[in-house]
C-alpha positions as CSV (number, residue, x, y, z in Angstrom):
1,I,-18.8,-9.4,-18.5
2,C,-15.7,-10.9,-16.8
3,K,-12.5,-10.9,-18.8
4,G,-11.9,-14.3,-20.3
5,L,-11.7,-16.4,-23.4
6,F,-13.4,-15.5,-26.6
7,I,-15.0,-18.3,-28.6
8,S,-14.4,-18.2,-32.3
9,N,-15.0,-20.5,-35.3
10,N,-12.2,-22.7,-36.5
11,G,-10.6,-21.6,-39.8
12,T,-10.8,-23.4,-43.1
13,M,-7.1,-24.3,-43.0
14,K,-7.5,-26.7,-40.1
15,K,-10.4,-28.5,-41.9
16,K,-8.1,-28.9,-44.9
17,I,-5.3,-30.3,-42.8
18,H,-7.6,-32.8,-41.1
19,T,-9.0,-33.9,-44.4
20,F,-5.5,-34.4,-45.9
21,F,-4.3,-36.5,-43.0
22,A,-7.5,-38.6,-43.0
23,L,-7.0,-39.4,-46.7
24,L,-3.3,-40.0,-46.4
25,M,-3.3,-42.2,-43.3
26,G,-6.8,-43.7,-43.5
27,L,-7.4,-42.3,-40.0
28,V,-10.0,-40.0,-38.6
29,M,-8.1,-37.4,-36.5
30,T,-10.7,-36.6,-33.8
31,T,-8.6,-36.5,-30.6
32,G,-5.9,-34.0,-31.4
33,C,-4.8,-31.0,-33.3
34,I,-2.2,-31.3,-36.1
35,K,-0.2,-28.1,-35.9
36,E,3.3,-26.9,-34.8
37,N,1.7,-24.1,-32.8
38,L,-1.1,-25.6,-30.7
39,E,-2.2,-22.2,-29.4
40,D,-4.5,-21.6,-32.4
41,C,-6.1,-25.1,-32.2
42,D,-9.7,-25.6,-31.1
43,N,-10.0,-28.1,-28.4
44,V,-13.7,-28.6,-27.5
45,T,-16.8,-29.6,-29.5
46,I,-20.2,-29.5,-27.9
47,Y,-23.1,-31.4,-29.4
48,F,-26.8,-31.1,-28.5
49,Q,-29.8,-33.4,-28.2
50,Y,-33.5,-33.1,-27.2
51,L,-35.3,-36.3,-26.4
52,A,-38.8,-34.8,-25.6
53,D,-40.6,-37.6,-23.7
54,G,-38.8,-40.6,-25.4
55,D,-35.4,-42.0,-26.3
56,E,-35.1,-40.6,-29.8
57,D,-33.2,-37.3,-30.5
58,V,-35.8,-34.9,-32.0
59,L,-33.9,-31.7,-31.6
60,S,-34.1,-30.6,-35.2
61,K,-37.9,-31.0,-35.1
62,Y,-38.4,-28.5,-32.2
63,I,-35.3,-26.3,-32.0
64,S,-33.8,-24.2,-34.8
65,K,-31.4,-22.1,-32.9
66,I,-29.1,-22.6,-29.9
67,D,-27.1,-20.0,-28.0
68,L,-24.3,-21.6,-26.0
69,Y,-23.0,-19.7,-23.0
70,V,-19.7,-20.8,-21.4
71,F,-19.0,-20.0,-17.8
72,D,-15.8,-20.6,-15.8
73,E,-15.7,-22.4,-12.4
74,N,-16.8,-19.1,-10.7
75,E,-19.8,-18.9,-13.0
76,C,-18.4,-15.9,-14.7
77,L,-19.3,-15.7,-18.4
78,V,-16.2,-16.2,-20.6
79,G,-17.9,-16.7,-24.1
80,K,-20.9,-17.2,-26.2
81,R,-21.6,-18.6,-29.6
82,T,-24.7,-19.3,-31.7
83,Y,-25.6,-22.4,-33.6
84,E,-28.1,-22.0,-36.5
85,S,-30.5,-24.5,-37.9
86,N,-28.2,-25.9,-40.5
87,E,-25.6,-26.8,-37.9
88,L,-28.2,-28.5,-35.6
89,K,-29.6,-30.6,-38.4
90,D,-26.2,-32.2,-39.2
91,P,-24.0,-32.8,-36.1
92,K,-21.0,-33.1,-38.5
93,T,-21.2,-29.4,-39.2
94,V,-21.0,-28.3,-35.5
95,H,-18.0,-26.1,-35.1
96,S,-15.4,-26.5,-32.4
97,F,-13.9,-23.7,-30.2
98,R,-11.1,-23.2,-27.7
99,L,-11.0,-23.2,-23.9
100,S,-8.1,-23.4,-21.4
101,Y,-6.6,-26.8,-20.8
102,G,-7.1,-28.3,-17.3
103,K,-9.9,-25.9,-16.4
104,Q,-13.5,-26.6,-15.4
105,Y,-16.4,-24.9,-17.1
106,R,-20.2,-24.8,-17.1
107,V,-21.9,-24.7,-20.5
108,V,-25.5,-23.7,-20.8
109,A,-27.5,-24.1,-24.0
110,V,-30.6,-21.9,-24.6
111,G,-32.8,-23.0,-27.5
112,N,-35.1,-20.8,-29.6
113,A,-34.2,-17.4,-28.2
114,F,-35.8,-15.4,-30.9
115,E,-37.4,-11.9,-30.8
116,N,-39.6,-12.7,-27.8
117,T,-36.6,-13.8,-25.6
118,E,-33.7,-12.0,-23.9
119,V,-31.1,-13.1,-21.4
120,V,-30.4,-10.6,-18.6
121,N,-28.1,-10.2,-15.6
122,L,-25.2,-12.0,-17.2
123,E,-22.8,-10.2,-14.9
124,A,-24.3,-11.9,-11.8
125,N,-21.7,-14.7,-11.6
126,D,-24.6,-16.9,-10.4
127,L,-26.6,-19.2,-12.7
128,Y,-29.6,-18.9,-10.4
129,K,-29.7,-15.2,-11.0
130,I,-29.1,-15.1,-14.7
131,Y,-32.6,-15.0,-16.3
132,I,-34.1,-16.0,-19.6
133,Q,-37.2,-13.9,-20.0
134,S,-39.9,-12.5,-22.2
135,A,-38.3,-9.7,-24.1
136,A,-41.3,-7.5,-23.2
137,Y,-41.0,-8.0,-19.5
138,G,-39.7,-4.8,-17.8
139,R,-40.8,-2.6,-20.6
140,A,-44.5,-3.1,-20.4
141,E,-47.1,-4.3,-17.8
142,T,-48.6,-6.7,-20.3
143,V,-46.6,-9.4,-22.1
144,S,-47.9,-10.6,-25.4
145,G,-45.6,-13.4,-26.4
146,Y,-43.1,-16.1,-25.4
147,D,-40.8,-18.1,-27.5
148,E,-40.8,-21.9,-27.0
149,N,-37.5,-22.0,-25.1
150,Y,-35.5,-25.0,-24.2
151,V,-32.6,-25.1,-21.7
152,G,-29.8,-27.5,-20.9
153,G,-26.4,-27.4,-19.3
154,K,-23.5,-29.4,-17.8
155,S,-20.1,-29.1,-16.3
156,I,-17.1,-30.0,-18.4
157,I,-13.4,-30.5,-17.4
158,M,-10.9,-29.8,-20.1
159,P,-8.1,-32.3,-20.5
160,E,-4.7,-31.5,-19.0
161,E,-2.6,-32.4,-22.0
162,E,-2.1,-29.7,-24.7
163,G,-3.4,-30.8,-28.1
164,M,-6.2,-33.1,-26.8
165,M,-9.8,-32.5,-28.0
166,L,-12.9,-32.7,-25.7
167,H,-16.2,-33.9,-27.2
168,D,-19.4,-33.7,-25.0
169,T,-23.2,-33.5,-25.4
170,V,-25.7,-31.2,-23.7
171,T,-29.3,-32.5,-23.4
172,L,-31.9,-29.7,-23.6
173,R,-35.2,-29.8,-21.8
174,S,-38.4,-27.8,-22.3
175,A,-38.7,-24.5,-20.4
176,H,-42.2,-23.8,-21.6
177,I,-45.7,-25.3,-22.0
178,N,-47.9,-24.8,-25.0
179,L,-51.3,-23.2,-24.3
180,D,-54.5,-24.0,-26.1
181,M,-57.4,-21.9,-24.7
182,R,-60.9,-21.8,-26.3
183,I,-64.0,-19.6,-25.8
184,T,-67.2,-21.3,-27.0
185,G,-70.8,-21.7,-26.0
186,D,-74.3,-20.3,-26.6
187,G,-74.5,-16.6,-27.2
188,L,-70.9,-16.3,-28.5
189,V,-70.5,-13.2,-30.6
190,S,-68.5,-13.4,-33.8
191,P,-66.0,-10.7,-34.9
192,S,-67.4,-7.5,-36.5
193,K,-67.1,-6.9,-40.2
194,D,-63.9,-5.0,-39.8
195,G,-62.4,-7.9,-37.8
196,Q,-62.8,-6.4,-34.3
197,Q,-63.1,-9.1,-31.6
198,P,-65.5,-8.7,-28.6
199,Y,-63.3,-10.7,-26.3
200,E,-59.9,-10.4,-24.7
201,V,-58.1,-12.9,-22.5
202,Y,-55.5,-12.2,-19.8
203,I,-53.5,-14.4,-17.5
204,E,-52.4,-12.7,-14.3
205,N,-49.5,-13.9,-12.2
206,S,-47.7,-15.3,-15.2
207,K,-44.0,-16.1,-14.6
208,P,-41.9,-14.1,-17.2
209,Q,-38.5,-15.5,-16.2
210,I,-36.6,-18.8,-15.8
211,N,-33.0,-19.0,-14.8
212,M,-30.0,-20.7,-16.5
213,L,-30.8,-23.9,-14.5
214,N,-34.4,-24.0,-15.8
215,Y,-36.0,-22.9,-12.6
216,V,-39.0,-20.5,-12.6
217,N,-38.3,-17.2,-10.8
218,T,-41.2,-17.2,-8.4
219,E,-40.5,-13.6,-7.4
220,A,-41.4,-12.1,-10.8
221,D,-44.9,-11.7,-12.2
222,C,-46.6,-10.2,-15.2
223,I,-49.8,-10.1,-17.1
224,Y,-49.9,-12.3,-20.3
225,Q,-52.3,-11.5,-23.1
226,P,-52.3,-14.3,-25.7
227,E,-53.7,-13.6,-29.2
228,L,-57.1,-14.9,-30.0
229,V,-58.2,-16.2,-33.3
230,Y,-61.8,-16.8,-34.4
231,D,-62.6,-20.2,-36.0
232,E,-65.6,-19.8,-38.3
233,E,-66.1,-23.5,-38.8
234,E,-65.9,-24.4,-35.1
235,K,-67.6,-21.2,-34.0
236,C,-65.1,-20.5,-31.2
237,Y,-62.2,-18.3,-30.3
238,H,-58.9,-19.9,-29.5
239,T,-55.3,-19.0,-28.7
240,D,-52.8,-19.2,-31.6
241,Y,-49.3,-20.5,-30.9
242,A,-49.5,-19.5,-27.2
243,A,-46.9,-20.5,-24.7
244,L,-46.0,-19.9,-21.1
245,Y,-42.9,-20.6,-19.1
246,R,-43.2,-23.8,-17.1
247,L,-45.6,-24.0,-14.2
248,D,-43.3,-26.1,-12.0
249,N,-39.8,-26.3,-10.6
250,R,-38.5,-29.8,-11.5
251,G,-41.9,-31.4,-11.2
252,E,-43.0,-29.5,-8.1
253,I,-46.1,-27.4,-8.6
254,D,-47.4,-25.0,-5.8
255,N,-48.8,-21.5,-5.4
256,N,-45.3,-20.1,-5.9
257,T,-45.0,-21.5,-9.4
258,C,-48.6,-21.7,-10.4
259,S,-51.0,-19.0,-9.1
260,H,-52.3,-17.9,-12.5
261,I,-55.7,-16.1,-12.8
262,L,-57.5,-16.3,-16.0
263,I,-59.6,-13.3,-17.0
264,V,-61.9,-13.1,-20.0
265,K,-63.1,-9.7,-20.9
266,N,-66.3,-9.1,-22.8
267,K,-65.8,-5.7,-24.4
268,L,-69.5,-5.5,-25.5
269,T,-71.0,-5.9,-22.1
270,G,-68.1,-4.7,-19.9
271,I,-68.4,-7.9,-17.9
272,D,-65.2,-9.7,-16.8
273,Y,-65.0,-13.4,-15.9
274,S,-62.1,-14.7,-13.8
275,F,-61.1,-18.2,-12.8
């Protein structure tokens, strides 16, 4: 990690000072910091939104955690902070942090990076080569899960004048697709009494990585094995909360981004079906 600034939460004293002046003067102090020593003042607040396919912000419905990465003009990582669900539900609780005045930065928000997600190659100094990936990739040939990730970023330029506050909003976009796969038909065998299932599903040529710009890494492949659940009422097997990284790069789908092979294994007969 390059040497740089460290992002920290603002202290409670600043909140009290702001509240006091707002009550005393009837003003909302949102553009400056009221302190004799401005070096300790936060000077940037980043808000987030997710519009899905419409015009309404539905971020809190789909995203419950955001990791914000801050890069300098050379795409060197200078800081990171995490926003939990309580902050994302109420924008008024989003905390500010401090960056150098007059400098340009790139901020990248990664949504829902839970136990199935990791960010690698942060020292690359190149957003195209910093990857968000399945946590199992690189440790096993088969990947069993993906989080429903969202990614968004933008460049910001800090004001020149000491004491000024920058407010900006990052719009996140989906980095994944949800997958609903079903096995049904005549001759389908239900699970055994001990719960053992006779079928397994694999997806070859699955793409386990996207970069900080939300592009699929077409040079990486893995085998994805989603979990199957048996539905007694419908008499079928189906995937349960399955997801894949996107099958396109900004709307363009070709063999580089989507060359997936679906394999269904019948463990009772030893016969595999591939599509």
